[in-house]
C-alpha positions in Angstrom: 22.1 -21.1 24.5 19.9 -18.3 23.3 18.4 -18.2 19.8 19.7 -15.7 17.3 17.5 -12.6 17.1 15.7 -12.4 13.8 13.8 -9.8 11.9 10.3 -10.7 10.7 8.4 -8.4 8.3 4.6 -8.3 8.8 2.5 -6.9 5.9 -1.2 -6.7 6.5 -3.2 -7.0 3.3 -6.6 -8.1 4.6 -8.4 -4.7 4.2 -11.5 -4.4 2.0 -10.2 -1.3 0.3 -13.6 0.3 0.3 -12.3 3.6 -1.1 -11.1 1.9 -4.2 -14.3 0.2 -5.1 -15.5 -1.1 -7.5 -12.0 -2.6 -8.2 -11.6 -4.1 -4.8 -14.9 -6.0 -5.1 -13.1 -8.5 -7.3 -9.4 -7.9 -6.6 -7.1 -7.4 -3.7 -6.2 -3.7 -3.4 -2.4 -4.6 -3.3 -2.7 -6.3 -6.7 -4.0 -3.2 -8.5 -1.5 -2.2 -11.1 0.3 1.1 -10.7 3.1 2.2 -13.1 3.4 -1.2 -14.6 3.0 -3.7 -11.7 0.9 -4.5 -8.7 1.5 -2.1 -5.9 2.7 -4.9 -3.5 5.6 -5.5 -5.9 7.3 -2.2 -5.0 7.2 -3.2 -1.3 8.5 -6.7 -1.8 11.3 -5.6 -4.1 12.4 -3.0 -1.6 12.5 -5.7 1.2 14.4 -8.2 -1.0 16.9 -5.7 -2.2 17.7 -4.6 1.4 18.3 -8.3 2.5 16.9 -7.6 6.0 14.1 -10.2 6.4 14.3 -13.7 7.8 10.6 -14.1 6.9 7.9 -12.0 5.3 4.5 -12.6 6.8 1.3 -11.5 5.0 -2.0 -11.2 6.9 -4.6 -11.9 4.3 -8.3 -11.6 3.9 -10.8 -12.8 1.2 -8.3 -12.5 -1.7 -5.5 -14.3 0.1 -5.2 -17.0 -2.6 -4.7 -14.4 -5.3 -2.0 -12.6 -3.3 -0.1 -15.8 -2.4 -0.3 -17.0 -6.0 1.1 -13.8 -7.4 3.9 -13.5 -4.9 5.1 -17.1 -4.9 5.0 -17.2 -8.7 7.0 -13.9 -9.1 9.4 -13.8 -6.2 11.8 -16.0 -4.3 11.6 -15.2 -0.6 10.6 -16.9 2.6 6.9 -16.0 2.6 4.2 -17.0 5.1 0.5 -16.3 4.6 -1.9 -16.1 7.6 -5.6 -15.4 7.2 -7.4 -12.8 9.3 -10.8 -14.5 9.5 -12.6 -11.4 11.0 -12.1 -7.8 10.0 -11.4 -6.4 13.4 -8.8 -3.7 12.6 -5.1 -3.3 12.0 -4.2 -4.2 15.6 -6.0 -7.5 15.4 -4.4 -8.2 12.0 -0.9 -7.8 13.5 -2.0 -10.0 16.4 -2.8 -12.8 14.0 1.0 -13.2 13.4 1.8 -13.7 17.1 2.6 -17.5 16.9 5.1 -16.9 14.0 7.2 -14.4 16.0 9.9 -15.5 18.5 10.1 -13.8 21.8 13.4 -12.1 20.8 12.5 -11.4 17.2 12.3 -7.9 16.0 9.3 -6.9 13.8 9.1 -4.6 10.8 5.5 -3.7 10.0 4.7 -2.3 6.6 1.2 -1.5 5.4 0.4 -3.2 2.1 -0.9 -0.1 0.4 1.9 2.2 1.6 4.6 2.8 -1.1 7.7 4.6 0.2 11.3 5.6 -0.5 13.2 4.5 2.6 16.5 2.8 3.2 15.2 -0.2 5.1 18.7 -1.5 5.9 19.5 1.7 7.8 16.2 1.8 9.6 16.5 -1.8 10.9 19.9 -1.0 12.5 18.3 1.4 14.9 18.8 1.0 18.6 15.2 2.0 19.3 11.8 1.2 17.9 11.0 3.5 15.1 7.7 4.9 13.6 7.7 6.4 10.1 6.1 9.8 9.9 5.3 12.6 7.5 3.9 16.1 8.2 0.4 16.5 6.8 -2.0 19.4 6.6 -5.0 17.3 7.7 -4.1 14.6 10.3 -7.7 13.4 10.8 -7.2 10.5 8.4 -4.1 9.2 10.2 -2.6 8.3 13.5 -0.3 11.0 14.7 2.7 11.2 17.1 3.9 13.7 19.6 7.6 13.9 20.6 9.8 15.4 23.3 12.8 17.6 22.8 15.1 14.6 22.5 13.0 13.1 19.7 11.3 10.3 21.7 7.7 9.7 21.2 5.5 10.7 24.1 2.0 10.1 22.8 0.2 8.6 19.8 -3.4 9.5 18.8 -5.4 7.5 16.3 -7.3 9.8 13.8 -7.7 12.8 16.0 -11.0 14.6 15.6 -9.4 18.0 16.1 -6.3 19.8 17.2 -7.7 19.8 20.7 -7.3 16.0 20.8 -3.7 16.3 19.5 -1.9 19.4 18.1 0.5 17.2 16.1 0.5 17.0 12.3 3.2 14.3 12.2 1.2 11.5 10.6 2.1 7.8 11.0 2.6 6.6 7.4 2.6 2.9 7.9 6.1 1.7 8.6 7.0 0.5 12.1 10.2 -1.1 13.5 9.4 -2.8 16.8 12.5 -3.9 18.7 10.5 -5.6 21.5 8.0 -7.8 19.8 7.0 -9.6 23.0 5.8 -6.2 24.5 4.0 -5.5 21.2 2.0 -8.7 21.3 1.3 -8.4 25.0 -0.1 -4.9 24.4 -2.2 -6.1 21.5 -3.5 -9.0 23.6 -4.4 -6.5 26.3 -6.5 -4.2 24.1 -8.2 -7.2 22.4 -9.1 -9.1 25.6 -10.3 -5.9 27.3 -12.3 -4.7 24.2 -10.4 -1.5 23.8 -11.3 -0.1 20.4 -11.1 3.1 18.5 -13.5 3.7 15.6 -15.0 0.3 16.4 -11.7 -1.5 15.6 -8.6 -2.8 17.5 -6.0 -0.2 16.5 -2.2 -0.8 16.3 -1.8 2.8 17.5 -3.5 2.0 20.8 -1.2 -0.9 21.4 1.8 1.2 20.6 0.6 3.8 23.1 0.3 1.1 25.7 3.9 0.1 25.0 5.0 3.7 25.6 3.2 3.6 28.9 5.2 0.5 29.8 8.5 2.1 29.1 9.2 1.3 25.5 11.5 3.9 23.9 10.4 4.9 20.4 11.6 7.5 18.0 10.4 8.7 14.6 12.0 8.8 11.2 10.9 11.0 8.3 9.5 9.4 5.2 9.7 12.0 2.4 8.8 9.6 -0.5 5.5 8.4 0.9 2.9 7.4 -1.7 -0.7 6.7 -0.7 -2.6 4.2 -2.8 -5.7 4.2 -0.7 -8.2 5.9 -3.0 -8.6 6.8 -6.7 -7.1 10.3 -6.6 -4.0 9.3 -4.6 -3.6 6.1 -6.7 -3.5 8.2 -9.9 -1.0 10.6 -8.2 1.2 7.7 -7.2 1.0 6.3 -10.7 2.2 9.7 -12.0 5.1 10.0 -9.5 6.4 6.5 -10.3 6.1 6.9 -14.0 8.2 10.0 -13.9 11.0 8.1 -12.1 10.9 5.2 -14.6 11.5 7.4 -17.7 10.3 4.8 -20.1 10.5 5.5 -23.9 8.2 4.1 -26.5 7.9 4.5 -30.2 4.7 3.2 -31.8 4.3 4.1 -35.5 0.6 5.1 -35.6 0.5 6.6 -32.1 1.7 9.7 -30.4 3.2 8.9 -27.0 3.5 11.7 -24.4 5.7 10.6 -21.5 5.7 9.6 -18.8 3.9 6.3 -19.6 4.1 2.6 -19.1 3.0 0.4 -22.0 3.1 -3.4 -21.5 4.9 -5.4 -24.4 1.7 -7.3 -25.1 -0.5 -4.2 -25.4 -1.7 -3.2 -28.9 -2.1 0.5 -29.7 -3.3 2.0 -33.0 -4.1 5.6 -34.1 -4.1 7.0 -30.6 -2.6 9.6 -28.3 -1.3 8.0 -25.1 -0.1 10.1 -22.2 1.0 11.8 -20.1 0.8 9.7 -16.9 -0.8 6.6 -18.4 -0.3 2.9 -17.4 -1.3 0.4 -20.1 -1.2 -3.2 -18.8 -0.9 -6.6 -20.5 -3.3 -7.5 -23.3 -4.8 -4.0 -23.6 -6.1 -2.9 -27.0 -6.5 0.9 -27.7 -7.6 2.3 -31.0 -8.6 5.8 -32.2 -8.5 7.2 -28.7 -6.8 9.8 -26.5 -5.8 8.6 -23.0 -4.2 10.7 -20.3 -3.8 10.4 -16.5 -5.3 6.9 -16.5 -4.6 3.3 -15.4 -5.8 0.5 -17.6 -5.7 -3.0 -16.2 -5.1 -6.2 -18.2 -7.1 -7.2 -21.3 -9.2 -4.1 -21.6 -10.4 -2.7 -24.9 -10.8 1.0 -25.7 -12.0 2.4 -29.0 -12.9 5.8 -30.2 -12.8 7.3 -26.7 -11.2 10.2 -24.8 -10.3 9.3 -21.2 -8.7 11.3 -18.4 -8.3 10.7 -14.6 -9.7 7.2 -15.0 -9.1 3.7 -13.7 -10.3 0.8 -15.8 -10.4 -2.7 -14.3 -9.6 -6.1 -15.9 -11.4 -7.0 -19.1 -13.3 -3.8 -19.5 -14.7 -2.4 -22.8 -15.0 1.3 -23.4 -16.3 2.6 -26.8 -17.4 6.0 -28.0 -16.9 7.6 -24.5 -15.5 11.0 -23.5 -14.8 11.8 -19.9 -13.7 10.3 -16.6 -14.7 6.8 -15.4 -13.9 4.4 -12.6 -14.8 1.1 -14.1 -14.8 -2.3 -12.4 -13.7 -5.6 -13.9 -15.7 -7.1 -16.8 -17.7 -3.9 -17.3 -18.7 -2.2 -20.5 -19.4 1.4 -21.4 -20.7 1.9 -25.0 -21.6 5.5 -25.9 -23.5 6.8 -28.9 -21.7 6.7 -32.3 
């Protein structure tokens, strides 16, 4: 009697997040707050709402304990946490989950810093493997796909150096439905045991290309609501986008609030102008300041300052400062009075 086919979700969250330093020196990238909650929350809530997953597997790195603590304390789901002990690339991270995936299980891979607006229930009902894509002007930062006239993927290229390498601008955005998980892990094992690397890492894209060569049928689906949280500028843009969708309303007697904003219930604001596009997290204190286009993490203190296009880490202090800053946890900036 054959076992029932299951869907396992794999979410790699082991990356160092170098483009979001200094915040990722002390915090997992996926736990950075955007529009009122850690970015990983948006992914988990989407999965739970869709009721598609038999198990949600996280591939963690140095901040695995923080990630597992946050998720298990805030959500009821069948979580598993697997540590990637060496940073050898996305393909290697996915390969770390091989022992948790049955031969007939299907796999949905979602990158931990990829926020999206997609109907997961519809996607997982596909007859074929699917790769989420979005057309971009500069595909050099991404893997790209090429398709035939029937919509089937013919080739994938990881971070093409130029249009000569691949003319496609259909970027892979970090959501993959794999119907044949056995072929996926066989392909990953092949590139790892044979030392096949791109950009000095074992790439998932290379394994998927090998699957195509072995006859796997894959199609694409468009992801219009794709939100990149990989660097400061895009994280602030994502914060703005999500705040506009929330449409929060706040009235604080001594402050002027310019929506859209998120202000945590435990934050204390006095004689300040807040907004637009500002996230104020738990325990934050702001006085005599003007803040716009900024994310302020928990328990930070801002006084007599004017901030824009900034990200402040946990427990920061900013006094008498005007301008843009990217301030890590437990840091202080005190300007002249």
